[in-house]
N, C-alpha and C positions, 0 to 999 in steps of 0.2 A: 361701303356703308350706306351711301345714298340709295343704291339699288335695293339693298336689304330693307331699308325703311320704306321705300316706295312699295315694295311687295307687301309689306305688313299693313301699310295704310290702305292699299286697295283691297286687301283681304278683309280688313276691318270694316270698310264701307259696305262690302257685300254682306258681312255678318249683321251689321246694324240694320240694313234694309230688310234682310230676312226676319230679324227679330221684330221689326216694326210691323211687317205685313202679318206675321203670325199673331202678334199681339192684337192687331186691329181685328183680325178674324175672331179671336177669342172673346174680345170685349164687345164687338158690335154686330157679329153675325150669329155666333153660337148661343149666347144667353137669351134670356127673355127680352122682348122688344125694348130697346133703350128708351124709346118715347114713352112707353108705359111706366118705366122706372122713373123717368123725369117728371111724369105727371103725379106720381105718388103710388104707394102700395094699394090704396083703396080707391084709386081713381077709376070711375066707370064711364066717364064722359068720352064717348068715342069721337065726337067732333073735336074735342080738345086734344085728344091723343093724335088725331090726324093732323091737326095744326102743328103740334110739336114735331111730328114726324117730318113735315115739310120744313119747319124751321131749322131742324138739325140736318137736313139734306139726306134723310134716310130713305127718301123715295127715289133716289138715284141709284144706278147700278153700283155694285160693290166696288168695282175697280175705279169708278169715278169718285166715289166717296173716299177711297184710300188716297187717290191722287190729290184730291182737294185738301185732305188732311195733311199730307206730307208737304205739299207746296206751301200751305199756310205756315208751317214751322219756319220756313226760310224766307218767304216774301210777304207773309200776312195773308189774310183771307177776308173776303166780303161775304158774310153769312147770308143764307137765303132769306132770313127775316129782316135784312137790312142793316144789321149791326156790323160794325167794322172791327175786326180783330187784328191788331198790329202784330208783326213778327217779333219774336217767335210765338205763333198762335197754336196753342194746344186745345182750342175750343173753350167752351164755357162750362162752369161747374153746374151740375144738376142741383146741388144743395142751395146755392145762392145766386145762380145765374151771373156770376162774375168771371172775368177772364182768368184762366188757370195760371198763366205764367207769373203774374204778380204774386199769387199765393206761393208758388214754388220758389221764386227768387227771394222771397222773404224768409223762407225756411231753409233753403239749401246751405247757406253759410254755416249753420249749426252742425248739420250732418257732415259737411266737408271738413270743418274744423275738427270734429271728433275723429273722423276717419284718418286725417293726416296726423293729428297729434297723437292718437292712439298707436298708429303705425310707427311713428318715430320713437315712441316710448318703448314698444315691445321689441323693436329691432335693436335699439341701443342696449336695453337691459338684457334681452334674451341672448343676442349674439355675444355681448360682452361677457355675460355670465358663462355661456358655453365655452368661450375661448379660455377663460380663467380655469374652468373645470378641466379642459383638455391639457392646459399647461401644468396643472396640479394633479394630473391623472393618478388615481389610486390613493391620494392623500386625504386628509380629513376634510379639507375645503371641498374637494370633489364629491365626497360622500354627502356632506351637508347640502351642497348646492343641488345635487341630484334629488335628494329627499324633498327639498323645498319646491323644486320644479314639478315633481310628481304631485305634491299637494295642490299647487297652484293650478295644475291641469285638471284637477278633479272638481274644483269649485265652479260656480256660475256667477255671472254678473249680477243677476237679481238677488243673489245671496250675499255676496261680499259688498255690493253697493250700499245697502242700508247700514251694514256694519262699519264701513269706511266713513260714511257720513256721521254716524254717532260718535266714532272714536276720534277721527282726525279733524272734523269740522265742529261738532258740538262740544266735545270734552276738551280736546287739546287746542283747538282753534288754529291749527296749522294751515288749513286750506279753506277756501270758500265752499259753500254748499253746492255750488254749480249753478250757472245761469247762462242764458243765451248770449252769444258774443255780439258786440257792437264794435267791430274793429275800426270803423271810420271815426267814431266819436270817443271811444274809450278802449284803446288797445291793451293797456295794462290791466284794466279791470276784466276785459274779455279773457285775457290769458289766465288770470287768477281764477276765473270762474270755470275754466276748462281743465285745470291741472288735475283735480281729483277725478272727474269723470274719465279723462284720458288714461290715467294711471289704473283705474279700476277696469276699464275696458281692455287694457293691455295685459292684465294678469294671465288670462287663459291663453293668450297668444305667446307671451314671452316665456312662459313655462314650456311650451312645446318647442319654441325656437332654441331655448337653452339646451334641451336634450338633443335636438337635431344637430345643432352646431357642434356640440361636444362629440357626437358620434362621427360627424363628417371630419372634424379636425383630427380625431384619433386615427381614423382610417387613412387620412392623408399623411400623417406622421409615420405610418408604417410602410409607405410606398418606397419603391426602389430609388427613385430620384431624390427623395429626402435623405436616405442613407448615403447616397453618393455625394450630395451636397455637404453632409456632415463629415464625410471622409476627406473631402477637399479642404477641411479646416474652417468652414463657415461657422459662425457663432450660432448657438441654439436659437436666440431671439431672431436673428436674421432669417434663418431657415423657417422659423415658425410663421413670421409675418410675410416673408417674401414668397414662399412656396406653398406652405400648408394652407394659410388663410386664403390665398388666391385660388387654390384648387377647390376649397370648400365654398367660396363665395358664389360660384356659378350655381351650385345646387341650392344654396340659401335663397338666391334671387328667384330661382324657378319655383321654390316652395311659396315664396311671397306672392308670385303671380297667381298661383292656384288659390291662395287664401284671400284674394281681394274681395271676392263675393262674401266671404265670411266676415271680413272687416266691416263691410257695410251692414251686414246683419247684426254684428256686435254693436255698431253705432246706434241702430234702431232700438235695441234692448236697453242700451245705456241711456238713451233719451227718455224712455219710459221710467227707468229707475230713478233718474235725477230730475224728472219733471221738466226736461228741455223740450223745446218746440222746433223739431226738425222735420225732415221728410218722413221719418218713421211714424211719428204721431199723426202727420198729415195723411199718410197712406192708411193708417188704422181707422181714422175717422171717415175716410172715403169709403172704406169697406163697410162700415156700419151704416153709412148713409146711401150705399149703393150708387156712389158717384163715379160712374164708369169713366168719363173723360179725365177726371183727376187721377184715378187709379192707373189708367193707361199712361198718362204723362209721367207719373212717378216711375213706373216700370221702364219706360223708354229712356228716361234720363239716367236712371240707375244702371241700366244695361250699357248705355253709351259710355258712362263713366268707367265701368269695369273694362270695356274694350279699349278705351284710350289708355288707361293705366297699364293694361297688359302690353300695349305698344311701347310704353316707356320702359317697362320691365324688360321686354325683348331687346330694346336698344342698349340698356345697361348690360344685359347678358352678352350681346355681341361685342361690346367694348372690352369685356373681361376675357372672352374666348373668341378670337377672330374666326375660328373654324365655323361658328354658328352662321356667319354672314354668307357662307357658301351653301348653306342648307336650303 
């Protein structure tokens, strides 16, 4: 298991480095001169642009710029203009000339809370509903659950979000409208403020997981080893949970690993729908303001999070199916 995880971690490091280099090229080499963007759209002062060019270190070779940028993330960086940027240093924002990391660290808990809470919700609801449908295969519950899953998979967050707010928050008062979490000072209030956004975000996912789980469970229940276990006198519940569910779990985990990027995308849309202030709104504002350092930092952190989560998924996969460790 340790050797398996070591291989995955080393592969992840290579992937993250490749992503960081390609991202740096896209943001600081291919587009319009970043110094011109930092100066402003209508800036025509060539002396000022040259000063910004030097202050940002853009007069250095590309490989030196990239090395300084990556080194600054881990050990901090002394900028050419004399400013000290403590680790993790992602540079300074074009919009307000402030260090980027404090901006991200202030917003990241919202996005992470949405992603984790939404994932927990759609896994519990989707897998649970799919298991019940497989257990009640062909019966009324199975048909109703399949219809609900199909409807849920057809709607979008920006459509059901306002409806959920109007019904469950404004009219019924069951949930909070949704607000940014402050876990250190108000954990209960933070939880209440995220319940409705997480449930709304989970709808399009649990609908898909319900159908996938049902299909996988039905397929597992028709396998020869399941019939053999039943022929040996094992109870239906024991066979269902011990053999069928374990056989389907590996595929469900694989699907979850593939969906991690979509989960972050769903969190960004949910933030906009509920007026939350996370990485999604921060990235959108950075795009409008042409704030390249901030855009790059958000992209790098999001990519790193997806890679790390995939390692965790691979570890869970290896625990369920030991054959994966030898791959």
